[in-house]
C-alpha positions, 0 to 999 in steps of 0.5 A: 594031397599028402605033401606040400613042398615049398620051393624057395627060388629065384628065376636066375639062380642056377642051382634053382634052374638045376632043380627043375628035373627033380621038381618035374620028376616029382610031379610026374611020379607023385601027381596030386599027391604032391603039391608044389608051390613057388615062393620068389626069394629076391636073390639080388636086391642090388648086385652093386651091394651084393656079395656072394664071397663063396663064388666071388660074385658082386660089385660092378654089374659087368664083372658080375656078368663074367663072374655069373657066367663062370659059376653058371658053366661050373655048376652045369657040370654037375646039374647038367641043365643046358646053359649058354654062358657066352654073352650071358648078362643078368645086370647093366648099369640100369638094371641091377636087381633080380627083383623084377623077375620075381614081381613078374612071376606074380603078375603071371600068377594072377592068370593062373598057376599053370601059366605062372609056372610056364612063364617061370620056366621061360625066364629060366630058359631065357636067362640060362640058356638063351643069354637074355637079360631077363630083368629088362622090361621089354624082355619080360613082356616078350617072355609073357607073350612067349608063355601064352599070357594075356600081355595086357593083364600082365602089365596091368598087374605090374602097373597097379602094384598088386604083383609087387605086394604079392612079391613082398609077401614072399620076401617076408615068408623067406625071412620068417622061415629063416631061408638064407640061400636058394634054392631050399625046399620046405616039406609040410605034411599035416600033423607033422613038423615041417622039414627044411632042406637047403641047396640042390638036392638029388631026386633020390632025396625028394623020394626019401623025404617024401616016403619018410614024412607020409610013412610010406603012404605016398605012392610013386609011379614008375614011368615006362621009358617008351617013345610014346611016354616021353613024347607025351612028357615032352608035349606036357612040359613043352621044353625039356632038357635031356637030364630031365627026361633022364630023371624023370624016366631013371634013364642012364646016359647009355639008355637015353642015347639009344632012345633019344633019336627014336623020340626025336623022329616025331616031327612034333619034337625039335631039338634046341641047342644050348652052348652046353646041352640041349632042349627037346621042344614041342612044336605046335602044327604049322599051317594057316591057322593050325590052332584054333583060336590061337590069334596067329596064322603060321606059315 
């Protein structure tokens, strides 16, 4: 590992959602040379006392939902990740915080980083593109199951306080680092002063900072945009947006519009539309007990 990137994030932050293409491209192109670590930022302790004056968000939960939906729609015009502003709900009178999602991430992390990342992604997709209110306990349990977590262990970590303790540690790190908005990216290289970049950044910035801090020692792989290679990308990540493919493979809109139908011809890859944008999702084989040990028989 040459570089560590600490990502200060929140599961419902739209610009954090918009940073997924860059982080996946870094993972694909640099592999084990770059370690990516997620730190939960606790964006909204209580929407009733929260104020984002720049975007006019805060106060009454129902009005905040409308304001956040407009913010999501506007931001998506730039970051291009799928969103469904219609019906978007982050809050209600009983669920006024984004802290439950941060705590839930740490409950998932007790089952390993890979499952935690998968669960975090499902929270983001559900909130941004499926209009599901992800701070509700029953929705978090559903998402845990969808991500492949052991739901019993997940609930135990929520109930015994260990997940909340880990989340509190994240909040202290946010304060100690001086992060005041999300996302933020802390690049750390042994023997050098850390570099903190605030806000959403294009992929080119990640490439430049990684190269600069490592003295160009980090080797960036060039991904060949073949149908087979893109299908493998979808299989690895399970659910990808168009912009994630384009960022990882450096494809123009025209190039991707030509390649995408060939990728979608693979019966294992299905198109899942959002109100704005879409996902390409890897679908496991169906049929009676198609996946050994999965605990479910398909139809």
